C-alpha positions in Angstrom: 118.1 128.3 59.1 120.1 128.0 62.2 123.4 126.2 62.4 124.1 123.8 65.3 126.4 125.1 68.1 130.1 125.1 67.0 132.3 122.6 68.8 134.7 124.2 71.4 138.3 123.7 70.4 139.6 126.3 72.8 141.0 123.7 75.1 143.1 122.0 72.4 146.5 123.5 73.0 148.5 120.6 71.7 148.0 117.7 69.2 146.8 114.5 70.8 149.4 111.9 71.5 147.8 109.4 69.1 148.8 111.7 66.2 152.5 111.1 66.8 154.8 108.2 66.1 157.2 107.2 68.8 160.5 109.0 68.4 163.5 106.7 69.0 165.0 107.5 72.4 162.1 109.6 73.5 159.4 107.0 74.1 157.5 107.8 77.2 159.5 111.0 78.0 157.2 113.6 76.6 155.5 115.9 79.0 151.7 115.6 78.8 152.1 112.1 77.3 152.9 110.1 80.5 156.5 111.5 80.7 158.6 114.6 80.7 160.8 113.5 83.6 164.4 113.1 82.4 166.9 112.0 85.0 170.5 112.5 84.2 172.4 109.6 82.8 174.0 107.4 85.4 177.8 108.0 85.7 180.2 105.2 85.0 181.2 105.3 88.7 178.3 106.0 91.1 178.5 109.4 92.8 179.4 109.1 96.4 178.6 111.7 99.0 181.8 113.8 99.6 183.9 112.8 102.5 185.8 115.2 104.9 189.0 116.4 103.2 192.4 116.3 104.8 192.5 120.0 105.4 189.9 121.8 107.4 189.8 125.6 107.9 191.1 127.2 111.1 188.1 128.8 112.7 189.5 132.1 113.7 186.4 133.9 115.0 187.2 137.5 115.7 186.5 139.1 119.0 186.1 142.8 119.6 188.6 144.8 121.8 187.6 146.6 125.0 188.1 149.9 123.1 185.7 148.9 120.4 183.1 147.8 123.0 183.5 151.1 124.9 183.1 153.1 121.6 179.9 151.1 120.8 178.6 151.7 124.3 179.2 155.4 124.0 177.6 155.6 120.5 174.5 153.9 121.9 174.3 156.3 124.9 174.6 159.2 122.5 171.7 158.1 120.5 169.5 158.4 123.6 168.4 161.8 124.7 168.4 161.2 128.4 171.3 158.8 128.7 174.7 159.9 130.1 177.8 158.9 128.3 179.9 159.0 131.6 179.3 155.3 132.4 180.5 154.3 128.9 183.6 156.5 129.2 184.6 156.0 132.8 183.1 152.7 133.7 185.3 149.6 134.3 184.7 146.6 131.9 185.1 143.5 134.0 184.0 140.9 131.5 183.0 140.5 127.8 181.1 137.6 126.3 180.5 136.9 122.6 177.0 136.5 121.5 177.5 135.8 117.9 174.9 134.6 115.4 176.2 132.0 112.9 174.8 131.2 109.5 175.8 128.2 107.3 174.8 128.4 103.7 174.9 125.6 101.1 174.2 126.3 97.4 173.9 123.6 94.8 173.8 124.6 91.2 171.9 122.1 89.1 170.8 121.5 85.5 167.5 119.7 84.8 166.0 118.8 81.4 162.4 118.0 80.3 160.7 117.5 76.9 157.4 118.3 75.4 155.7 118.4 72.0 155.6 121.8 70.4 154.0 123.0 67.1 153.8 125.9 64.7 152.0 126.6 61.4 153.7 124.8 58.6 154.8 126.9 55.7 157.6 124.9 54.2 160.1 124.5 57.1 162.6 121.6 56.9 161.2 118.3 57.9 163.8 115.9 59.4 162.0 113.3 61.4 163.5 109.9 61.0 166.3 111.1 58.8 168.5 109.8 61.5 168.1 109.0 65.2 167.8 112.2 67.2 170.4 112.9 69.9 169.5 112.0 73.4 168.1 114.7 75.8 171.3 114.9 77.7 173.5 114.6 74.6 172.3 118.0 73.2 174.9 120.7 73.9 173.8 123.9 75.7 175.7 126.8 77.0 175.3 127.0 80.7 175.1 130.5 82.3 177.4 131.7 85.0 177.4 129.4 88.0 174.7 129.9 90.7 172.5 132.0 88.4 169.0 130.8 87.5 168.4 130.5 83.8 166.3 128.7 81.2 166.8 127.7 77.6 164.4 126.0 75.1 165.9 124.1 72.2 164.3 122.2 69.3 165.4 118.6 69.3 167.0 117.8 65.9 165.5 115.1 63.7 162.1 115.2 65.4 160.2 117.6 63.0 157.3 116.2 61.0 154.1 117.6 59.4 150.7 116.7 60.7 147.1 118.0 60.0 146.1 120.7 62.4 144.4 119.2 65.4 142.4 122.3 66.2 140.6 122.6 62.9 141.0 119.0 61.7 143.0 120.2 58.7 140.4 122.5 57.4 142.2 125.8 58.0 139.1 127.4 59.4 136.9 126.9 62.4 133.1 127.5 62.9 132.5 131.0 64.2 131.5 130.9 67.9 129.8 134.2 67.7 127.1 133.0 65.3 127.4 129.2 65.8 128.6 128.9 62.2 125.5 130.3 60.5 127.1 133.5 59.4 124.3 135.7 60.7 122.5 136.6 64.0 119.1 137.8 65.1 118.8 141.5 64.3 119.2 143.5 67.4 117.0 146.4 66.2 113.8 144.4 65.3 114.6 141.4 67.4 114.1 139.1 64.4 110.7 140.3 63.3 111.8 142.2 60.2 109.6 145.2 61.2 110.0 148.1 63.6 106.7 150.0 63.9 103.6 148.3 62.6 104.4 147.5 59.0 107.6 149.5 58.7 110.3 147.3 57.4 113.4 147.2 59.6 116.2 149.2 57.8 119.0 147.5 59.7 118.3 144.0 58.3 116.2 145.0 55.3 113.3 143.0 56.7 115.2 139.7 56.9 115.2 139.7 60.7 118.9 138.7 60.8 122.1 140.6 60.3 125.5 139.3 59.0 127.8 138.3 61.8 130.4 141.0 62.1 132.9 138.6 63.7 133.1 136.3 60.6 131.8 138.8 58.1 128.9 136.4 57.2 131.2 133.5 56.3 130.2 131.3 59.2 133.8 130.5 59.9 137.1 132.1 60.9 140.7 131.4 60.3 142.1 128.8 62.6 144.4 130.6 65.1 146.5 127.4 65.6 147.6 126.8 62.0 146.9 130.3 60.8 144.8 128.8 57.9 147.8 126.6 56.7 145.8 123.4 57.6 149.1 121.7 58.6 151.4 122.0 61.6 155.1 121.4 62.0 155.4 119.3 65.1 158.6 118.7 67.0 160.0 118.0 70.4 161.2 120.9 72.5 163.9 120.4 75.1 163.6 122.7 78.1 166.9 123.1 80.1 166.7 124.8 83.5 169.7 125.9 85.6 168.7 126.4 89.2 170.6 127.6 92.2 169.2 125.7 95.2 170.0 127.4 98.5 169.6 126.4 102.1 170.6 128.2 105.3 171.1 127.1 108.9 171.2 129.9 111.5 172.4 129.6 115.1 171.2 132.5 117.3 173.1 132.8 120.6 171.0 135.4 122.4 172.5 138.3 120.6 169.2 139.9 120.0 169.5 139.8 116.3 166.3 138.8 114.6 166.8 136.0 112.1 164.2 137.5 109.9 166.5 140.5 109.4 169.6 138.5 108.2 168.6 139.1 104.6 169.2 142.8 105.1 172.8 142.5 106.3 175.8 140.7 104.8 177.6 139.7 108.0 181.3 138.7 108.2 182.4 135.8 106.0 184.5 133.3 107.9 184.9 130.6 105.2 184.0 129.9 101.6 184.6 126.8 99.5 183.4 126.1 95.9 183.9 122.9 94.0 181.9 120.1 92.2 180.9 118.5 95.6 181.8 120.4 98.8 183.0 118.6 101.9 181.0 118.6 105.1 182.7 121.0 107.5 184.5 119.8 110.6 185.8 121.3 113.7 183.6 124.4 114.0 183.3 125.5 117.6 179.5 125.1 117.6 178.6 121.5 117.1 175.0 122.3 116.0 176.5 124.1 113.0 178.7 121.0 112.1 175.7 118.7 112.4 173.5 121.0 110.3 176.2 121.3 107.6 176.6 117.6 107.3 172.8 117.1 107.2 172.4 119.7 104.4 175.2 118.3 102.3 173.6 114.8 102.5 170.1 116.2 101.8 171.3 118.1 98.7 173.0 115.0 97.4 169.9 112.8 97.8 167.5 115.5 96.6 169.2 116.6 93.4 171.6 113.9 92.2 168.6 111.7 91.1 166.6 114.3 89.2 169.2 116.7 87.9 172.9 117.1 87.2 174.9 118.8 89.9 177.3 121.2 88.3 178.8 123.0 91.3 178.4 123.6 95.0 179.5 126.4 97.3 179.5 126.5 101.1 180.0 129.5 103.2 180.0 130.5 106.9 179.0 133.9 108.2 178.8 135.5 111.7 176.9 138.6 112.8 
């Protein structure tokens, strides 16, 4: 007798939403259940974009001396087999112009939070759902890593743990064997189900039955449920995922220096200015107005992009020249 095909539970990675009661304070915020997006709580005073501070840096952009320029010229001529170093040593320098490449960098270090249901086999763990209201997603303390370093932490939300029947096996602890469709046996591969090999010789592999026990389930027709590990019940709870992200943006001004922008990642450059605080000020007074405009634009974009979806913890701004 052949068993009907076993239902496919492989896609069931989490209990269906209908199995859960609404947890106070988390209604509609669970990922995969119409939610998961957790904007930070609104501050008592709305956060305003930073305004220019009373003190701006003095942009002292170094320039090379004639001696340094001549040494660089000589070194370049020495690197060429057919170039003479005499022009570099004896020539007269009548004019020097700076062709600097400037880079402005803005880093915004943010913290974002999301929630989702999680589960594990139940074997007597504490159950605390509804013992008292769970803390809000942004009220749960977490140890942030060093500023400007990406990190992730997953925490179990207190007072959200409850016990439910396993959704993968409907609380049975076992699932029909896919290998034999739950029958516990399969057609003998030696005699192809006939029970005989040559003429009237009985098949020794299946003893003439035409079918062999399924080696996958050892003839039981079912296997232990991999979701609940045969426990029949699951401890379900809410997991809070906290991500710390360093969001970086660069603006590069290339002034015909010949330096390829794609190569900037391979060199550090000379740092002209650095400022780190909760919200940095847009820079003012830089000699190149395109840098000033870009810096103001990036500060505004970071404020609009991150303040609504995450909590800004710190910003740093820096200028480099090459």
